[in-house]
N, C-alpha and C positions, 0 to 999 in steps of 0.2 A: 849571732845572738841578738844583736840589737834589732834586726828586722823582725825576729821572732817576738820579741817583746812588744814591738809596736803593733804587730798583727793582733796579739792577745789584747793589748790595750784598746785597740779599734774595736775588736769584737765585744768587749765588755761595754764600750760606749753605745754600740748598736743595741745591745740588750737593755741598757739602762733607758735609752731613748724610746724603744718600743713599749716598755712598761710605764714610762712617764705619760704616755698618751692616756693611760687609764687613770693615773693618780693626779694629773695636773688639768685634766679637762673633765667635763661632765660625762657620765655614762651615757652610752647609746641608748636612748629610749625610742625605740623604733617601731614603725609600722610597715608591713609589706603592702605597698599601694598597688592594686591591681589595675592593669592596663584596661582601657575601655575603647569603644568606637568614637569617642567624642574628646574634644579639647576640655580642659578644666578651668574653672574661675575660682574666685574667692569662696563662693558658696560651697565648693568642693574641698577646699583647703581648711575652712574654719572648723568643721567637725575634728579634723586632725589636730588642730591647735587646742581644742577643748580637751583633748586627751593628755595634754602636757607632753606630747611627743616632740622630740628635737631632731629626729631624722626619719626619712622615709627610703625605703628600697624601691627603686624604679626598675621594672623588669621587661626589657624589650625580648622579643622571641625570635628564635629560628626553628625551623621545622625539619624533621627527618621522616621519610616515608616508612622505613622500616628499620629494625634494630641493627640490620646488616647493611644498611645503605650508606654510602660514603659521602653523600652530598647534603650539605645544610642549605635549606632554602630560607632566604629573607630578602628584604627590599622589594616585596611584592604589593601590588595594589589591592589585593584582597585581605591584606592583614588589617587588624584593627589599628586605628590611629595610634593609640597608646603603646602599641607593640613596635612601633618604628622609631627610627632615628628622630624624625620630625616630631613625633609625639613626645619622646623622651626629653627632648630639648624644651618643648612647651610646658610639660608638666614640671620640669626641674625649675624653670624660670618662675613659675607661679609659687612653688614652695619656697624658693630662695628668697622671693620678695617678702616672705613671712619669717625669715631667718631659720627656716627648716633646712637641715643639711641633707646631703644626698649620698646614697650608695647606688651605683649602677650595678645591676645584677642580672646579666643575660641568662636566659633560660632556653632549653631545647625542648621542644614538644615532639614526641614521636607519635605517629599515626595510631589511633585508637587508644591513646593514653598509655601505651607501653612504658614501663619504667625506664628512664634514662641510664640508670646504672648498669643495665644490661646491654647497652650499645657495645658491639663487638663485631669487628670484621672478620671475614672468613679467610683472607689470605693477605700477604704483605702488600701486594699492590693496592688493595681497598684500604688498608691502614694508611698508607701514604696519601691516598686521595682524601681520606677523611681528615688527616692531619692538615694538609693544604687547605681544605674547605673550612675547617674550624678556625685555622690561623686567620684567614681572610675575614671571616665572620667576627671573631673576637677583637682583632685589631681595629676593625671598623667601629666597634663600640668603645673600645679603649680611646680612640681619637674622640669620640663624642663625649666621653667622660672628661677628657682633657679640655675640651671645647667648653663645656658647661661648668668646669671647675668643681667637679664632684670630690667629695672627701675620700671615698672608698670606692674601688672597683673590684668587682668579684669575677675571677678569671673563669669560673665554670660553676655549675650547680649539679651535684649528684651524678657524677659521671665515673662510677667506681671502677669498672672494667677498663675503660679508656685510660684512666689514671694509673691504674695498677700495671697495665701491659705496656704502656708507652712512657716511662718515667723520664727519660732523656728528652723526649719531645717537649714535655711540660716545663722542665727546667729552661731549655732554650726559648720556649714561648714566653716564659716570665721575663727573661731578659729583653725580648723584643717589645713586650708590653711596656717595660720600664723606660724605653727609649722615647715612647710616645706620651706616656702618662706619668705624672710626677707625684700623684697622691699615694695613699696606701692601699695595699692589695691583700686580698683574701681568696680563698676557694671555699665554696659551701659543701662541705662533705656530708654525706648522709650519716645518721647516728651510729650505724653499723660499720662505717667505712673510715672514720677519721683517725682510727689507731694505725692504719696501714698507709696513710698518705706520706710520700717520701720527701716532699719538697716543702714542708712547713718552714724550714730554715730560710728559704728563698722569699717568703711572704712577710707581711707585717702582722697579720692576725692568723690565728688558728680559727677557721670558720667551721661551725658545726649546725647542721639542721637537726635540731634537738628533740626528735620524736622517739625518746627512749621509752621502752615499756616499764611501767611503774607499779601497777596494780591490777589485779583481776577482779576487784570488787566493783559493785554497781555504782556506788557513791562514795569513793575513799574520802576519809577526812583529810585535811591538810596535813596532819601528822603522818598518815598513812601514805600519801603521796611523797613526802619528805624521806620517809624510810625507804621507799622504792628508788629514791635518787642515790642511796649511799654507795652502792658499788659502782654505779656509772660515774659519779662525781670523783671517785677515786681514780678511775681509769682516765678522766679528763685531766685531773691534776698531774698524773704520771706523764701524759704527753706534754702538757704545758711545761713541766720542769724539764723534760728532755730538750725542748726547742726554745725555751725561755721566751716565748712569744705570749702576748695577751690573747684570751679567748673571746670570741664573739659567737652568739647564737644567730646565725645568718637566717635561720627561721626557727620560731618556736610558737607553739599553740596547741590548743585542744578543741575538739568538737563539743557542743553542748548536748552530749548524749550519755545514756548509761554506758558503763565500762569503758569510758574514754581513755583510761590509764592503761588499758591492756594492749592495744595496738594503736598508739596515738596517730599513726601515719594514715590509717585506714580511712578513706573518703568514699568507699564504694557502696556502703549500706545506707541508701538514702532514705530508707523507712525506719532507721534506729530510733528508739524512743527519746524524746527530748528530756535533757537533764541539765538545767541551768546551773544548779549548784555544783555539780561535778566540774564544769568548767571553771567557775570561780575558784574552787578549791585548788585545783591543778595549778592555775595561774599564781595563786598566792603562794603555793609550795615552791615553785620555781623561782619566785622572787626571793623567798626566804633563804633558799639554799645558795643563791649565786650573787645577788646584787651587791653584797657587802664584801665580796672577795676581791682583793686588790688586783688580781691577775684577770678578772673578768671584766670586759669592756662594755657589756651590754648586748642588746640584740633586738630582733625585729619580729613582731608578732604576725603570724599568719592567720587571717589576711584582712585587709581593709579595702572596701569598694568605694568608688567615687560617689555614687548616688546614695548618700547616707540615709536619707529618709525613707528610701524604698527597699532597703535590705535588712537582714537580720531580724531582730524582734524575738519575742518569747515563743513563737511557733516555729522558729528556725533552729535546725539541728546540725548546722554546718560549722565550720571553723570560725567564721567571723564573729567578734564579740560586739559588733554594732547593735545598738538598741536592745541590749541585753544587760543583766547585772554585771557581767564580765566588763563591759565598757566603763561602768562607774568605778569598778575596782582598779582598772588601768589608769584612769584619771587620778585616782588616789595614789597609787604606787609610783606612777611617773612624776607626780607632784612632789614627792618626798625629797 
């Protein structure tokens, strides 16, 4: 009986510690900083500072040829500098010099841009090969995250079928990562995946790539976007209460286009009509709905490019808020 009481008390301490990260430190006011072919300097960091951000997600990449291919390719000369360990360390050092904290968030890119959530092997032999390949890849970057003293390490990004079909592998992998890396861990679940992830209890944050469908209107008002959040927010709260972990939005953001609340994840329509106000309204709504919640730890806006003066702008219909009214809004909201 005494041992049972001790375990229960320890579990409560873990819950209290996890939630204290939210209440006793600043919220994560983050940007997803896109890797480039170049090293970065203060001229690339200062635009980030001007947004009042206190975190960046740095995203090294591995590659898979097909959704059924069990080998992850990385550490190659043809990769962009920022996608490699050397680039990750250089970027992190420059941001840390300016007191900006780091989440290391490895990504997989599938040939032709196929969705990573559909990675699935055709037989047990290939599953084992994929597991071995992914383990080598992710431990390589876990060691790098430890080397640069990153505050958060993301163990994977939008790998729905891999996660669902091999749950014991992921639990074991988390234990292996913790032997190498002593910071906080999360996984970036896609918006339609997070309810099914089985290992949230083994991590420090429930991570969600928050591209939830919110509205089918051309330019929803802030109130209409917030109404669209109602059901999704209740689902998030349900999962948060179940696992007693703070929530981060490992990615969130909206394109500056008409109907951006209908399929916020959609990046394929490159001719979509520019709508700067829709982007502003959507970002304001997500802030209104989540930033004052004690269980919400913050998030990372998708996405921010290093060459600030050459990207975004009022003729750009992509996700970046750079040089758009959305950038001024982020500066205001992150400064609160």
